[in-house]
N, C-alpha and C positions, 0 to 999 in steps of 0.2 A: 504494500500500500504506500502510495506516494501522495504528498499534498498537492504539488504542482509539477506537471511534466512539461518542460519547455523545450530546451534544445535536444534532449533525449540522449546526450552523450553518456552521462553516468548510468542511466537506466539501461542503455544498450550494453555497456561494459558489464554491469551486474548480471543481466540476463544471459550474456555469453558465458560468464563464469559459472553461473548456476546450471546452465544446460550441459556443461561439460561433465557434470555428475549424473547425468541421465535421470532426472526426477520423472515421476509419473506425469506431472503437470506443473507449469509455471505460468502465472498470469500477471500482467501489469495492470494495476488498478490505480486510478488517480481521482482525486477530488476535482481538480481543475486541469483540463487538458488544453495546451496552447500549441496546436499543430503548426501555426503560422511561424513559430520560432524554431522549428526543427532544423538541425544541421545534419542529422543522420536519418536514414529510412527506418522509422519506428512508429508503430501504432499502439495505442493503449487497447487492452482487451475490454476493459470496463472503465467508464468515467461518469462522474455526476454531471459535469458541465463542460462544454467546449466553449472557451472564451477567447476573445481577441486581445486588442491592445488595452493597456492600463495596468495599474497596480491594484492588487486585490488584498483586502483586509478582512479580519474577522475569522472566527472559528479556529483560532490559533495562528493565523497568518498576520504578521505584523509589518508595519511600515514605520521605521525609525523607532522601534521599541514600543509603539503605541497601537491601539485598536485591535490587538489580538484577542481581547476578551469579549468582543461583540458576538452575540448569539446568532449572527447571520453573516453571509459573505457580501461584502460591498466593494464597489470599484471606485477608486480615487481617480479623478481626472487630472 
């Protein structure tokens, strides 16, 4: 489970490492999926929201150490 998948570089590396151990299944799950920022060919298996530009806060996502305690996800412009 990932909070935000953006470039996909780290996720791609981790999935490659995990798949070398031949698990029965590996799925990439994200709260926020930002496919417009991808630098590698990677798709999430499951995601809550596909989002575009902006900074997102709430639900543990912080901007400058603030707003992480919001009970919803908001976009800062």
